[in-house]
N, C-alpha and C positions, 0 to 999 in steps of 0.2 A: 259230415265228417268231423270227427273230434279234433281237438288241438294237437294231440299226440300223433294222430294219423297224418295231419297236415305237415307236421315237423318231419315225420319219417319219410313222407313222400318228397318233401323238399330236399332232404339229405340224399335220398336215392337219385333224384333228378340231377343234383349237383355232381354226384359220383359218375353218373352216366355221361354228363357233359365233359368232365375232365377225362374220362376214359376215351371218349370220342376224339378229343383233341390229341391225346397221346397216340391213338391208333392212326390218325391222319399224319402225324409227324413221322411215325415209324414207317408207314407206307411210302411217304415221300423219300425217306432215307433209303429204303430198300429199292425203290425205283431208280434213284440216282446211282446207287451201287451197281444195279443191273445194267443201266445205260453205260456206265464207265467200263464194265466188264465186256459188254458187247462191242464198244468202240475199240477196246484193246484187241479183242478177237478179230475184228475187221482189219485193224492195222497189221496184225500178224499175218492174216491172209494176203494182204497186199504185199508185204515184205517177202513172203514165201513165193508169190507169183513173180515178183521182180527178180528174185534169185533164180527161179526156174527159167525165166527168159535169158538171164545172163549165162547160165550153163547150157542152154540149148534145149530145154524141155518145153517144146512147143505144144505138146499134147496135154499139158497140165491145164486143169479147169481154172479159169480166171475169176476173180471176184466180180460181183455185179457193180453197176454204176452206183447204186445206192450204198453198197457196202464200202466202196472206195471213198465216197464222200463222207460217210459216217466214220470211217476209220482215220480220217485226216489226210487222205491222199487224193485231193480233187483234181490234180493235174496229170494228164497223160502226155508223156514225152514220145514224140515220133520223129523219125529221121528218114529222109529220102536217100536211097542208096545211089541214085544217079547223080544228083547235084549236091549231096551231103548237107542239105538244108535241115536244120533241127527246129522243131516248133513244139510248143506246149499247148495242149487242148484242155480248156477248162471244162471238166465234166458236169459242173453245175449249170453250165449254159447250153449243154447239148440237148437237142430236142429228140430224145429217144426214150423208150420206156426204161424206168429206173431198174427194172428186174433183168435187163439185158446185160450179158457179160461184156466186160471191157474188151476182151479179145475180139469180139465181133465188130468193134468200132472200126477195125481196119477196112472192112468192106464199104464203109461210108466216107473214108478219107482219101483225099487226093493232094498231091504236092502242087501248090499254087505256083511256085517259081517255074517248075517244069511245064506246067500247063500254059503259062504266059510265054515262055521263051521257045519251047519246042512244039507247043500245040498238042501235046500228048498228056493224057491223064495217067500219071504214075502213082501207084499206091505206096505210101511210106511204110516203113517197118516200125513196129511198136518197140520202144526201148524200155519203158517201165512207167510205173506210177510214181509221182513225186508229191511230197507235202508242199504246202504253200510257202513256207519259209526256206525251202531248199534253194540254194543259189543256182543260177543257171550255169551249166558247164561252159567253160571258156573254150573257144576254138584253139586248136594247137597253133602255136606261134611258128612262123616260118623264119628261117635264118636268111639274112640277106645274102645274095649271091656275091661272091668275090670277083672282082674284075681281074682278068688275066692279062 
């Protein structure tokens, strides 16, 4: 190979290396944007399901456990109608397939205070999905009874 050919080959090799680095950066940026858009879509799915539960749309398809976690809603709030006990279930700790819908979690949950006090397994109602930073709802305060 002559000197001119070696110089041309070295220039082309350098161009290819620079192009490769730019393509890797562009691909990483595109993947980050896609992940952010997917997380936003999952969060909107969770909010829509919460709203559907609030207005009584029980037939609406719920997001999957994986979608709830990826959307930033890893906590499932449940409440027992009998004893009014409210609890948060961390979906990241649940041993269920991640493709399972959150609404099917009701079939696997029981109210532990009712089971301890009454000896009966009562299923709690699903209230909605909550983000991690969401404050826990406070119980309604009772007014003290007036002495007559």
